[in-house]
N, C-alpha and C positions, 0 to 999 in steps of 0.2 A: 504493500500500500504506500509506503514511503517513496518507493521508486515511481509510482504513478504521480504523486504530488510533485516530485522533483521534475518529471517530464512536463507536467502541466505548467508549472511556474516557469520553467526554462522556455517553453513554447510561447507563453505570454510575453516574456521579456524579449524574445527574438522578434516576434511580430510587432511589438511596440517600437523596436529600434530600427525597423526596416525603412521607415520614412523619416529618420532622424535628420534634422536640418532642412527638411523640405520647406521651401519658401514659395514655390509656384508649381502648379500642375494644371495643364490644359490639354485636352484631347481633341483632335480634328479627325473626323471620319472621312474615308474615301468611299464614295458610292460607285460601284461598277468599276470600269476601267479608269485609271488615273491618267488623264490626258495632259497636254502641255498648258492648257488654259486654266486648269484647276489649281488654285493657289491656296495652300494651307496657311492660315494666319494666326499668330500668337501675339498677344499684347502683355508685356511684362512690366508692371509698375515697380520702379526702383526707388527706394528711400534710403539706401545705404551705399556709400562709395568707399567705405573703409574695410569692409569684410571681403573675404575671398569666396568664390562660388564655383561649382561645377554645373555645367549645362549638359543634360542627358536627353537623348531622343529614344523613346521606347517605340519600336516599330512592331506592329502586329501584321503578320502576313499569313496567307494560306499555306498549309504544309505542302501543297503541290505547286508553290510559286516556281516559275520557270527559270529564275536567275539566281546566281550566287551573290550578286550585288546589284545595286542600281545607283544612278547618279542623280543628284538634286542640285538645284541652284539655291543656295542658302543666303538670304539677304537680311541684313540687320539695319533698321532705320533707328538712329539715335534720337533722343529728345530734341536736339537742335536741328533735326531734319537731314543731317548727313547720312548717306547710305553706303554700306559696304556689302559686297557680294562675293561669294566664293563657290566654286564647283566642288562638291563633296561626294565621295563614294560611300554609300551605306553598305558595308560588308555584312552579309547575313550568314555566311558559312565560315567554318574554320579552314585551315589549309588543305584538309582532306575532303572537303565538299559536304561535310555534315552540318546541319543547321546549328547555329549558336543559339543560346538562350534556352527558353523553356518551350517545349512543344507538346501539344495534345494531338489527337487524331486529326483535327481539322485546322488548327492554326498554331503559329509560333510567335513568341514575344522575345525580342532581343533588345537589350539596352546598348546604345551606342554613345560613347562619351564624345561630345562635340567640342567642349572647351573645358579645360581643367584649371582650377585654382586661379581664376581671373578676378579682377576687380572691375566694377562698373566705373566709368570715368565721369558720368553725368547723372544727376538726379532727374527723375521723370519717367515717362513711358517709352519703352523700347518696343518696336514691332519687329518680329521675326517672321519671314515668309519662306515657305518651302515649296519649290516648284519641281515637278518632274523634269529632269534634264537628261533622260536616257534617250536612246535612239528611237524608241517607240512607246506607245501607250502601255501602261503597266496594269496587268490584271492580277489581282491577288493581294495587293497592298490594301489592308482593311482600315488601318488608322495609324496615326503618328501622334504620340503624346510627348510634349516637352515638359521636363521637370528641371527645376532650379533648386540646388541644394547649397546651403551655406556650409562651408567646410571649416573645420577647426583650424585655428591659427597655429602655424608651426614657427618656431624660432628660425629666422633667416641665418644661414651659415655665412660667415664672413671670411 
């Protein structure tokens, strides 16, 4: 019986720590094929420029998705209106072709680290847009969730 209580309490602690530091979470669904005109938009309100953050994209795709990766145009519009864009490969498989992340019989979820331990430079609303930038329309991408985590400060090595 003690073993059961230990597992129960350990499970509760594990589940409560999974979203530790979560500051923002928003999911955009993709209906049908993801074409070039469909833009996924995320608005992140920023009130802290001193802390460090990790930005993670959680991609949900069908387990029979046809590609090991796909390309997106990732654009960030800053509160002052300046926009930066970058072409990014969302890698869904490991080096051997097996799906990364967690898969069920019908879908897979994979977390992709987009930016690590960064600081926001301005206060205000940032808009992130994700557009399909692959050679064709994508069938099987179900949704993309953006999550922003505040990360613990580390002492800088000098």
